[in-house]
C-alpha positions in Angstrom: 0.0 0.0 0.0 1.3 3.4 -0.9 2.1 6.1 1.6 -0.5 8.3 0.0 -3.2 5.7 0.5 -2.1 5.1 4.1 -2.4 8.8 4.8 -5.9 8.9 3.2 -7.0 6.0 5.3 -5.7 7.7 8.5 -7.6 10.8 7.5 -10.8 8.9 7.0 -10.3 7.3 10.4 -9.7 10.7 12.0 -12.8 12.4 10.4 -14.9 9.3 11.2 -17.4 9.7 8.4 -17.2 12.0 5.4 -19.3 13.0 2.5 -18.1 13.0 -1.1 -17.9 16.8 -0.9 -15.8 16.7 2.2 -13.3 14.2 1.0 -13.0 16.3 -2.2 -12.3 19.4 -0.2 -9.7 17.5 1.9 -7.8 15.5 -0.7 -8.8 15.9 -4.3 -9.1 18.6 -7.0 -12.4 17.3 -8.2 -15.4 15.2 -7.2 -14.6 12.9 -10.2 -11.2 12.0 -8.8 -12.7 11.6 -5.3 -15.3 9.2 -6.6 -12.7 7.2 -8.5 -10.7 6.7 -5.3 -13.9 5.8 -3.4 -14.7 3.1 -5.9 -11.1 1.8 -5.6 -11.3 1.6 -1.8 -14.8 0.1 -1.8 -13.7 -2.6 -4.2 -10.8 -3.4 -1.8 -13.2 -3.4 1.1 -11.3 -0.6 2.8 -14.3 1.6 3.4 -18.0 1.4 4.2 -20.4 3.4 2.0 -23.8 4.5 3.3 -26.4 6.8 2.1 -27.4 10.1 3.7 -31.0 11.1 2.9 -31.0 14.0 0.5 -28.0 16.3 0.4 -27.3 19.7 -1.2 -27.2 21.0 -3.8 -28.8 18.4 -6.1 -31.3 17.0 -3.6 -30.1 13.5 -4.5 -29.1 10.9 -1.9 -25.5 11.5 -0.8 -22.9 8.9 -0.1 -21.1 8.8 3.2 -17.7 7.1 3.6 -16.2 5.6 6.7 -13.2 3.3 7.3 -13.9 -0.5 7.4 -12.7 -2.7 10.2 -10.3 -4.4 7.8 -8.7 -1.1 6.9 -8.3 -0.3 10.6 -6.6 -3.7 11.1 -4.3 -2.9 8.2 -3.3 0.4 9.8 -2.6 -1.3 13.1 -0.7 -4.1 11.5 1.7 -1.8 9.7 2.1 0.5 12.7 0.3 3.5 11.3 -1.9 3.6 14.4 -1.3 2.1 17.8 -3.1 -1.1 18.6 -6.4 -0.7 20.6 -6.8 2.9 19.8 -10.5 2.6 18.7 -11.4 0.4 21.7 -9.9 3.0 24.1 -11.5 6.1 22.7 -13.6 6.0 19.5 -16.4 3.5 19.1 -18.0 3.3 15.7 -20.2 6.3 15.0 -24.0 5.7 15.2 -26.3 7.0 12.4 -28.0 9.4 14.8 -24.7 11.2 15.2 -23.9 11.4 11.5 -25.1 15.0 11.1 -23.2 16.2 14.1 -20.0 14.6 12.9 -20.5 16.0 9.3 -21.0 19.6 10.6 -17.9 19.2 12.9 -16.0 18.0 9.8 -17.1 21.1 7.8 -15.9 23.5 10.6 -12.6 21.7 10.6 -12.3 21.8 6.8 -13.2 25.6 6.7 -10.5 26.2 9.3 -8.0 24.4 7.2 -9.1 26.3 4.2 -8.7 29.7 6.0 -5.2 28.7 6.9 -4.5 28.0 3.2 -6.0 31.2 2.0 -4.5 33.6 4.6 -0.7 33.5 4.6 -0.4 35.4 7.9 -1.8 32.5 10.0 -1.1 28.9 10.8 -3.9 26.6 12.0 -3.5 23.5 14.1 -6.5 21.3 14.9 -6.0 18.7 17.6 -7.3 15.4 16.4 -10.0 14.1 18.8 -9.0 10.6 17.9 -5.2 10.6 18.1 -5.2 13.1 21.1 -8.3 12.0 22.9 -6.7 12.1 26.3 -5.9 15.8 25.8 -9.6 16.5 25.4 -10.2 15.8 29.1 -9.8 18.5 31.7 -9.7 18.5 35.4 -8.7 20.7 38.3 -8.3 20.0 42.0 -11.8 20.9 42.8 -13.5 19.7 39.5 -13.9 16.2 38.4 -13.2 15.3 34.8 -16.6 13.5 34.4 -18.2 16.8 35.2 -16.2 18.7 32.6 -17.2 19.1 29.0 -15.3 17.2 26.3 -15.0 19.7 23.4 -15.9 18.6 19.9 -12.7 20.3 18.8 -9.6 22.0 20.1 -7.4 24.1 17.8 -4.9 27.0 17.8 -4.3 29.8 15.4 -0.8 31.3 15.3 0.2 34.6 13.6 3.2 34.5 11.4 6.1 36.5 12.8 4.2 37.8 15.8 4.9 35.1 18.3 1.2 35.1 19.2 -1.2 32.2 19.3 -4.9 31.9 20.2 -6.5 28.8 21.6 -10.1 27.7 20.8 -12.5 25.1 22.1 -15.2 24.1 19.6 -18.8 23.0 20.4 -21.1 21.9 17.5 -24.7 22.3 18.6 -27.4 20.4 16.8 -30.2 21.6 19.0 -30.6 18.4 20.9 -29.3 19.4 24.3 -31.4 21.2 26.9 -30.5 24.9 27.1 -30.9 25.1 30.9 -32.2 22.8 33.6 -32.7 23.0 37.3 -31.9 19.3 37.6 -28.2 19.2 38.9 -27.8 15.7 37.3 -28.8 16.8 33.8 -26.3 18.0 31.1 -27.3 21.2 29.5 -25.7 24.2 27.7 -25.7 26.4 30.8 -23.7 23.9 32.8 -21.4 23.4 29.9 -20.6 27.2 29.8 -20.1 27.2 33.6 -17.5 24.3 33.1 -15.7 26.3 30.5 -15.6 29.3 32.9 -14.1 27.1 35.5 -11.4 25.8 33.1 -10.7 29.4 32.2 -10.5 30.5 35.9 -8.3 27.6 37.0 -6.1 27.8 33.8 -6.6 24.1 33.2 -6.1 24.9 29.5 -2.4 25.6 30.2 -1.7 21.9 29.8 -2.1 22.3 26.1 0.8 24.7 25.8 3.4 21.9 25.6 1.4 20.1 22.9 0.9 23.2 20.8 4.4 24.6 21.7 3.1 28.1 22.5 1.7 30.1 25.4 -1.9 30.9 25.8 -3.5 33.7 27.9 -6.9 32.3 28.0 -9.1 30.8 25.2 -12.4 31.3 23.3 -15.1 28.7 23.2 -16.9 28.7 19.8 -20.4 27.4 19.5 -21.6 26.5 16.0 -25.4 26.1 15.9 -27.0 24.1 13.2 -29.8 26.6 12.6 -30.3 30.4 13.1 -33.1 29.7 15.5 -30.9 27.6 17.7 -28.2 30.3 17.5 -30.7 32.8 18.9 -31.5 30.5 21.8 -27.8 30.1 22.6 -27.3 33.8 22.5 -30.2 34.5 24.8 -28.8 32.1 27.4 -25.2 33.3 27.1 -26.1 37.0 27.4 -28.1 36.2 30.6 -24.9 34.8 32.2 -22.0 36.8 33.5 -18.4 36.6 32.3 -19.2 35.1 28.9 -17.2 37.4 26.5 -15.0 34.5 25.7 -18.0 32.6 24.4 -18.4 33.3 20.6 -21.2 31.9 18.5 -22.3 31.5 14.9 -24.4 29.2 12.8 -23.9 26.7 10.0 -25.2 28.9 7.2 -22.9 31.8 8.1 -19.8 29.5 7.9 -21.0 28.1 4.6 -21.6 31.5 3.1 -18.5 33.4 4.3 -16.1 30.9 5.7 -14.9 30.7 9.3 -12.6 33.7 9.2 -15.1 36.5 8.3 -17.1 38.7 10.7 -19.7 36.0 11.5 -19.1 35.5 15.2 -21.3 36.9 18.0 -19.5 37.7 21.2 -21.0 36.9 24.6 -24.4 36.3 23.1 -24.9 40.0 22.2 -26.7 39.3 18.9 -27.8 42.9 18.5 -24.2 44.2 18.4 -21.5 43.9 15.7 -20.2 40.6 14.6 -16.5 39.7 14.8 -13.8 37.7 13.2 -11.9 35.1 15.2 -8.8 36.4 13.4 -9.3 40.1 14.4 -10.5 43.0 12.2 -7.4 43.1 9.9 -7.8 39.5 8.8 -11.6 39.3 8.6 -11.6 37.8 5.1 -14.3 35.7 3.4 -13.0 32.2 2.7 -16.0 30.2 1.4 -16.0 26.8 -0.2 -19.4 27.4 -2.0 -18.6 25.2 -5.0 -18.3 22.1 -2.8 -21.4 22.5 -0.6 
């Protein structure tokens, strides 16, 4: 097996499940070339191919690709991944989580694309699979099972400035309760309180060694699947104190303008101006409209 095919299989493992549009954006100059590789991998039984309802823009059923068990075994046997990795951290993804994973993938792809388009920055997304232990946070007075496990963690570094920003990512599909009086329930309000605790106790500092840079805080980014859900999240966040580090946007805004434009709402203040996570001077549109 060629190094290029091994790298592609590892990427499919890392992204868990991808659409044809996503694998094209990640690896190929055209959908035609992506489909050719998909047929090759499917014939060799290296991937599983399922169908996802009706996808944009054609309205036709869309194929979704994930790594097969035999491909995982091959990667383990050749030492490309360590043995037991999936058993430790990543069970196979359930169909009810497909849409969440696909939106998370898109955010990650748009982040990569912004890094390619904007020469002044470097982006580094921490793999939830290969760095799953780094996604858990604890402090002396806070148990890890009470803390949120982010959907994504990434940094953005500015060329020549010696400055880096840390981000935690939450993809919100509208399924979690906004706020609950039940102390045992998991809801968005408690999640924000946990991030405030991580901020206050500087538990995020453990990531400095991994990213090889210093962080003076972080931002938590919520990406809502709909505009209505975004409004609900903003209402909650604005009602809480010390939430300026919570920034929010929705799926459509990222798809229209890219992740780097002024699409982000700070602290739930939906009536105020929108911001870029890169700052005003690098607020550039970086869409991938032709692939959506």
